[in-house]
TISEFI-707243 format. One line per 4 residues: number of its first residue (from 1); their letters; for each residue x, y, z of N, C-alpha, C, CB. Coordinates in Angstrom, 3 decimals. Glycine has a CB too. Example, Ala and Ser with C-alpha at 12.3 -4.5 7.8 and 13.67 -1.06 7.14 Angstrom:
1) AS) 13.190,-5.690,7.800,12.300,-4.500,7.800,13.200,-3.300,7.800,11.308,-4.473,9.046 | 12.850,-2.250,7.080,13.670,-1.060,7.140,12.900,0.030,7.870,14.084,-0.598,5.725
END
This chain:
1) XXXX) -0.792,-17.495,3.424,-1.282,-16.679,2.618,-1.302,-15.227,2.770,-2.304,-17.054,2.484 | -0.953,-14.034,1.549,-0.461,-12.693,1.919,-1.826,-12.187,2.557,0.167,-11.729,0.572 | -0.836,-11.101,2.820,-1.953,-10.209,3.495,-1.866,-8.686,2.857,-1.704,-10.146,5.259 | -2.845,-8.125,2.617,-3.331,-6.712,1.718,-3.782,-5.904,2.696,-4.592,-6.860,0.535
5) XXXX) -3.350,-5.024,2.855,-4.020,-3.857,4.273,-4.409,-2.561,3.360,-2.497,-3.216,5.814 | -5.683,-2.282,3.757,-5.611,-0.748,2.936,-6.106,0.363,4.057,-6.836,-0.667,1.375 | -5.581,1.282,3.890,-5.404,2.405,4.392,-5.935,3.739,3.807,-4.244,2.417,4.509 | -7.408,4.278,4.539,-8.263,5.561,3.944,-9.112,5.602,5.139,-9.197,5.377,2.346
9) XXXX) -9.565,7.053,4.796,-10.659,7.593,5.412,-11.918,7.350,5.265,-10.641,8.577,5.292 | -12.612,6.658,4.237,-13.812,5.944,3.989,-13.633,4.517,4.249,-14.275,6.154,2.636 | -14.542,4.402,5.553,-14.735,3.085,6.010,-15.551,2.114,4.595,-15.749,3.239,7.553 | -16.449,2.520,4.177,-17.530,1.756,3.429,-16.603,1.705,2.349,-19.104,2.433,3.144
13) XXXX) -15.827,2.369,2.026,-15.340,2.459,0.447,-13.496,1.223,0.607,-14.931,4.920,-0.088 | -13.142,1.409,2.024,-12.124,0.501,2.083,-12.980,-1.362,2.187,-11.091,1.085,3.619 | -14.016,-1.259,2.915,-14.600,-2.324,2.918,-14.802,-3.112,1.445,-15.739,-2.002,3.575 | -15.354,-2.075,0.527,-16.046,-2.838,-0.668,-14.636,-3.057,-1.296,-17.328,-1.917,-1.724
17) XXXX) -13.432,-2.035,-1.189,-12.144,-2.389,-2.184,-11.920,-3.893,-1.196,-10.458,-0.905,-2.199 | -11.742,-3.769,-0.516,-11.212,-4.985,0.430,-11.989,-6.455,-0.135,-11.701,-4.626,2.277 | -13.007,-6.503,-0.300,-14.081,-7.237,-0.639,-13.321,-7.468,-2.010,-15.642,-6.522,-0.559 | -13.206,-6.760,-2.920,-12.801,-6.994,-4.213,-11.519,-7.697,-4.547,-12.779,-5.861,-4.776
21) XXXX) -10.861,-7.333,-3.404,-8.948,-7.945,-3.452,-9.138,-9.161,-3.244,-7.650,-7.410,-2.168 | -10.107,-9.629,-2.387,-10.423,-11.298,-1.832,-10.217,-12.151,-2.926,-12.052,-11.649,-1.284 | -10.369,-11.658,-4.323,-10.586,-12.456,-5.468,-9.096,-12.773,-5.594,-11.363,-11.728,-6.783 | -8.061,-12.201,-5.090,-6.460,-12.221,-5.289,-6.369,-13.618,-4.808,-5.432,-11.018,-4.361
25) XXXX) -6.921,-13.886,-3.810,-6.626,-15.067,-2.646,-5.876,-14.356,-1.445,-5.555,-16.425,-3.272 | -5.810,-13.282,-1.296,-5.338,-12.887,-0.162,-5.895,-12.465,0.639,-4.674,-12.303,-0.195 | -5.389,-12.021,1.963,-6.654,-11.453,3.370,-6.280,-10.008,3.101,-6.300,-12.020,5.503 | -6.972,-9.600,3.515,-7.512,-7.740,3.398,-8.041,-7.954,5.101,-9.363,-7.140,1.770
29) XXXX) -6.818,-6.825,5.040,-7.606,-5.665,6.537,-7.559,-4.454,6.268,-6.841,-5.579,8.119 | -8.286,-3.306,6.918,-8.531,-2.283,6.887,-8.389,-1.221,7.580,-9.179,-2.372,6.731 | -8.035,-0.179,7.579,-7.684,0.621,9.378,-7.776,2.198,8.547,-5.394,0.149,10.484 | -7.783,3.005,9.496,-7.480,4.391,9.429,-6.272,5.004,9.153,-7.763,4.845,10.406
33) XXXX) -5.481,5.936,8.798,-4.180,6.525,8.649,-3.462,6.270,10.125,-4.314,8.177,8.207 | -4.143,7.087,10.902,-4.071,7.111,12.570,-3.725,5.794,13.064,-5.505,7.522,13.312 | -4.109,4.757,12.537,-3.713,3.381,13.362,-3.086,2.650,12.476,-4.890,2.490,13.977 | -2.898,2.812,11.484,-2.039,2.055,10.239,-0.995,1.428,10.938,-1.353,3.070,9.007
37) XXXX) -0.100,2.105,11.521,1.309,1.505,11.886,1.077,0.914,13.253,2.586,2.655,11.921 | 0.101,1.317,14.396,0.086,0.810,15.716,-0.645,-0.427,15.363,-0.582,1.757,16.862 | -1.739,-0.809,14.466,-2.452,-1.745,14.275,-1.758,-2.775,14.011,-3.262,-1.533,13.502 | -0.734,-2.722,13.660,0.155,-3.984,12.603,1.459,-3.986,13.042,0.279,-3.668,10.808
41) XXXX) 1.659,-3.749,14.606,3.173,-3.790,15.079,3.330,-5.356,14.799,3.511,-3.258,16.877 | 2.858,-6.746,15.098,3.584,-7.505,14.727,3.017,-8.377,13.566,3.979,-8.078,15.764 | 2.254,-7.697,12.924,2.409,-8.263,11.420,2.642,-7.838,10.254,1.615,-8.713,11.080 | 3.511,-8.421,9.734,3.867,-7.424,8.149,2.766,-7.584,7.110,5.417,-8.004,7.205
45) XXXX) 2.792,-7.397,5.969,1.652,-7.371,5.119,2.373,-7.063,3.855,0.481,-6.326,5.535 | 2.113,-8.098,2.899,2.794,-8.012,1.813,2.734,-6.843,0.852,2.522,-9.015,1.249 | 1.358,-6.053,1.002,0.966,-4.829,-0.171,0.327,-4.418,0.642,0.228,-4.978,-1.639 | 0.665,-2.858,0.705,-0.221,-1.817,1.467,-1.046,-0.887,0.604,0.659,-0.916,2.345
49) XXXX) -1.930,-0.674,0.300,-2.729,0.186,-0.350,-3.580,1.419,0.158,-3.444,-0.550,-0.848 | -2.755,2.503,-0.224,-2.935,4.076,0.315,-4.159,4.740,-0.598,-1.330,5.092,0.062 | -5.303,5.160,-0.058,-6.461,5.247,-0.589,-6.272,6.797,-1.256,-7.667,4.968,0.526 | -6.854,7.163,-2.645,-7.059,8.681,-2.790,-7.623,9.365,-1.891,-7.724,9.019,-3.777
53) XXXX) -8.384,8.713,-0.317,-9.185,9.502,0.026,-7.963,10.561,1.446,-10.741,8.470,0.509 | -6.704,9.969,1.179,-5.692,10.476,2.247,-5.032,11.618,1.333,-4.494,9.197,2.870 | -4.677,12.235,2.439,-3.888,13.550,1.545,-2.343,12.962,1.293,-3.775,15.305,2.629 | -1.781,13.976,0.270,-0.739,13.480,-0.304,0.436,13.418,1.034,-0.374,14.435,-1.655
57) XXXX) 0.308,14.151,1.526,1.688,14.161,2.635,1.355,13.215,3.876,2.033,15.890,3.353 | 0.185,12.925,3.869,-0.111,11.358,5.019,0.228,10.542,4.208,-1.749,10.821,5.661 | -0.174,10.530,2.827,0.213,9.187,2.014,1.708,8.823,1.686,-0.459,9.255,0.642 | 2.502,9.792,1.655,4.065,9.934,1.681,4.855,9.573,2.973,4.413,11.375,1.392
61) XXXX) 4.551,10.065,4.215,4.997,9.680,5.446,4.442,8.501,6.077,4.845,10.661,6.235 | 3.499,7.349,5.622,2.879,6.211,5.802,3.854,5.438,4.601,1.122,6.315,5.628 | 3.889,5.521,3.365,4.604,5.049,2.282,6.206,4.945,2.941,4.390,6.121,0.913 | 6.870,5.929,3.629,7.990,5.484,3.995,7.961,4.879,5.435,8.886,6.506,3.827
65) XXXX) 7.399,5.215,6.310,7.036,4.357,7.556,6.918,2.840,7.285,5.658,4.832,8.147 | 6.230,2.531,6.462,5.911,1.236,6.251,7.351,0.633,5.353,4.347,1.171,5.417 | 7.966,1.060,4.662,8.920,0.692,4.077,10.191,0.584,4.872,8.982,1.418,3.103 | 10.209,1.295,6.087,11.485,1.608,7.115,11.217,0.039,7.881,11.275,3.364,8.403
69) XXXX) 9.278,0.241,8.643,9.261,-0.851,9.307,9.441,-2.280,8.646,8.181,-0.761,9.913 | 8.789,-2.557,7.489,8.748,-3.676,6.673,9.640,-3.549,5.048,7.123,-3.918,6.508 | 10.451,-3.429,5.261,11.149,-3.516,3.750,10.956,-4.017,2.310,12.017,-4.050,3.883 | 10.252,-5.327,3.128,9.712,-6.425,1.511,8.476,-5.718,1.567,9.443,-8.613,1.576
73) XXXX) 7.597,-4.735,1.849,6.055,-4.650,1.657,6.531,-3.809,0.582,4.880,-4.037,2.910 | 5.076,-4.113,-0.330,4.786,-3.324,-1.644,3.946,-2.100,-1.101,3.889,-4.273,-2.862 | 4.370,-1.016,-1.742,3.323,-0.091,-1.460,2.380,0.527,-2.576,3.941,0.937,-0.827 | 1.123,0.500,-2.693,0.345,0.991,-3.980,-0.630,2.003,-3.784,-0.385,-0.097,-4.638
77) XXXX) -0.303,2.817,-4.733,-1.197,4.408,-4.012,-2.355,4.419,-5.426,0.238,6.529,-3.906 | -3.501,4.462,-4.506,-4.651,4.787,-5.670,-4.706,5.923,-5.453,-6.087,4.174,-5.698 | -5.351,6.661,-6.759,-5.456,7.452,-7.454,-7.243,7.739,-7.876,-4.471,7.047,-8.427 | -7.766,9.024,-7.514,-9.214,9.197,-8.167,-9.009,9.518,-9.525,-10.132,10.347,-7.511
81) XXXX) -8.176,9.872,-10.377,-7.903,10.164,-11.563,-7.163,9.221,-12.196,-7.388,11.251,-11.619 | -6.890,9.789,-13.494,-5.976,8.873,-14.282,-4.436,8.751,-14.447,-6.321,9.037,-15.399 | -3.769,9.940,-13.555,-2.692,10.088,-13.029,-1.817,9.266,-13.010,-2.808,10.360,-12.150 | -2.370,7.728,-12.678,-1.176,6.583,-12.670,-1.145,6.162,-13.735,-1.228,5.419,-11.817
85) XXXX) -1.636,6.579,-14.853,-0.818,6.264,-16.474,0.196,7.437,-16.762,-2.062,6.273,-17.984 | 0.307,7.821,-16.165,1.561,9.764,-16.283,2.869,9.207,-15.631,0.867,11.734,-14.815 | 3.552,10.189,-15.561,4.972,10.092,-14.640,5.153,9.699,-13.605,5.529,11.008,-14.362 | 6.060,9.582,-12.600,6.908,9.207,-11.779,5.944,9.334,-10.436,8.264,10.051,-11.892
89) XXXX) 6.199,8.829,-9.621,5.225,8.714,-8.721,6.452,8.887,-7.017,4.213,6.945,-9.115 | 6.155,8.759,-6.207,7.026,9.169,-5.235,7.809,8.179,-4.976,6.475,9.625,-4.135 | 8.659,7.926,-4.474,10.206,7.071,-4.380,9.606,6.031,-3.219,11.931,8.227,-3.718 | 8.866,6.383,-2.416,8.340,5.802,-1.439,7.328,4.418,-1.828,7.669,6.916,-0.756
93) XXXX) 6.728,4.697,-3.025,5.728,4.351,-3.748,5.577,3.030,-4.733,5.600,5.380,-4.367 | 5.668,1.595,-4.823,6.073,1.156,-5.526,5.101,1.008,-7.163,6.471,0.202,-4.757 | 3.776,1.558,-7.135,3.319,1.747,-8.041,1.583,2.679,-7.715,3.469,0.346,-8.676 | 1.399,3.112,-8.878,-0.247,3.799,-8.952,-1.202,2.773,-9.409,-0.438,5.142,-10.112
97) XXXX) -2.057,2.992,-8.896,-3.511,2.455,-9.762,-4.793,3.519,-9.945,-4.238,1.083,-8.852 | -5.470,3.520,-10.719,-6.903,4.001,-10.908,-7.272,2.989,-9.578,-7.779,3.670,-12.684 | -8.887,3.859,-9.524,-9.530,3.148,-8.089,-10.451,2.241,-9.118,-10.583,4.390,-6.676 | -10.592,2.025,-10.565,-11.031,0.978,-11.358,-10.913,-0.760,-10.826,-10.217,1.241,-12.613
101) XXXX) -11.842,-1.015,-10.274,-11.895,-2.599,-9.927,-11.005,-3.669,-10.486,-13.138,-3.083,-10.283 | -10.987,-3.568,-11.752,-10.127,-4.227,-12.511,-8.402,-4.236,-12.464,-10.550,-3.808,-13.626 | -8.393,-2.684,-12.476,-6.995,-2.586,-12.282,-6.683,-2.722,-11.057,-6.455,-1.495,-12.707 | -7.285,-2.067,-10.192,-6.912,-2.392,-8.790,-6.312,-3.953,-8.851,-8.310,-2.236,-7.735
105) XXXX) -7.062,-4.975,-9.055,-6.958,-6.129,-8.603,-5.893,-6.756,-9.377,-8.160,-6.772,-8.606 | -5.695,-6.210,-10.780,-4.469,-6.429,-11.606,-3.140,-5.939,-11.276,-4.686,-5.942,-12.775 | -3.128,-4.921,-10.129,-1.663,-3.987,-9.507,-1.445,-4.755,-8.402,-1.828,-2.178,-8.976 | -2.295,-5.184,-7.802,-2.526,-5.781,-6.771,-1.585,-7.255,-6.799,-4.062,-5.885,-6.695
109) XXXX) -2.204,-7.950,-7.706,-1.075,-9.350,-8.119,-0.302,-9.066,-8.596,-1.310,-10.428,-8.913 | 0.000,-8.125,-9.118,1.643,-8.028,-9.396,2.726,-7.631,-8.242,1.861,-6.906,-10.496 | 1.725,-6.515,-7.956,2.608,-6.382,-6.291,3.246,-7.809,-5.629,1.329,-5.812,-4.918 | 1.903,-8.290,-5.341,2.141,-9.682,-4.632,2.800,-10.308,-4.897,1.448,-10.444,-4.534
113) XXXX) 3.092,-10.887,-6.426,3.943,-11.915,-6.980,5.372,-11.080,-7.136,3.291,-12.568,-8.480 | 5.359,-10.011,-7.222,6.594,-9.157,-6.775,7.459,-9.081,-5.293,6.110,-7.871,-6.947 | 6.824,-9.775,-4.414,7.262,-9.308,-3.000,8.296,-10.223,-2.816,6.148,-9.353,-1.782 | 9.555,-9.104,-2.774,10.555,-9.811,-2.253,11.754,-8.601,-1.591,11.115,-10.845,-3.513
117) XXXX) 12.610,-9.093,-1.094,13.134,-7.413,-0.577,13.618,-6.401,-1.070,13.956,-7.303,0.147 | 13.589,-5.475,-1.040,13.859,-4.209,-1.601,15.172,-3.994,-1.909,13.460,-3.224,-0.817 | 15.945,-3.433,-2.420,16.979,-2.620,-2.672,17.532,-1.755,-1.246,16.464,-1.686,-3.845 | 18.217,-2.466,-0.259,18.473,-1.661,0.841,19.033,0.168,0.406,19.691,-2.617,1.691
121) XXXX) 17.905,0.752,0.908,18.114,1.997,0.733,19.339,2.726,1.698,16.796,2.553,0.912 | 20.260,3.744,1.474,21.285,3.976,2.542,20.535,4.743,3.782,22.582,4.900,1.919 | 19.892,5.241,3.641,18.673,6.073,4.541,18.246,4.921,5.524,17.131,6.695,3.497 | 18.052,4.043,5.065,17.372,3.219,6.203,18.297,2.420,6.933,16.307,2.279,5.693
125) XXXX) 19.019,2.134,5.920,20.337,1.434,6.870,20.977,1.927,7.725,21.362,1.073,6.307 | 21.003,3.286,7.789,21.847,4.244,8.644,20.982,4.382,9.748,22.245,5.687,7.983 | 19.583,4.591,9.594,18.479,4.688,10.647,18.507,2.893,11.524,16.685,5.131,9.618 | 18.872,2.188,10.984,19.083,0.832,11.662,20.231,0.496,12.583,19.177,-0.097,10.682
129) X) 21.557,1.749,12.450,22.756,1.035,12.644,22.448,1.775,14.412,24.422,1.500,11.410
END
């Protein structure tokens, strides 16, 4: 079974989104950003969803850390606005989505279907040597 980790500041919002995302057939886990990496030390998640409640610098740092730890993991950044329809995202993020439940389910399902090794980033390769 695939696992989706939701990271954010608002517990009720995370639990609501987790319930919505269970319709994809994935197991869902929720946590705050300060425990996101330590809570998941022994378990790789196929998709990590970073909530719009996180500060941009925290989202970027978490996305990079997840990709170093789990290179195959896909990162979805949620936004409160329609920014997801626009321009480029942070290189550490694989997709951007609005908080609309239908859109969130669609984007998460797409990322679960694409779960495969990412091309090796030379910076990550150098860190692992």
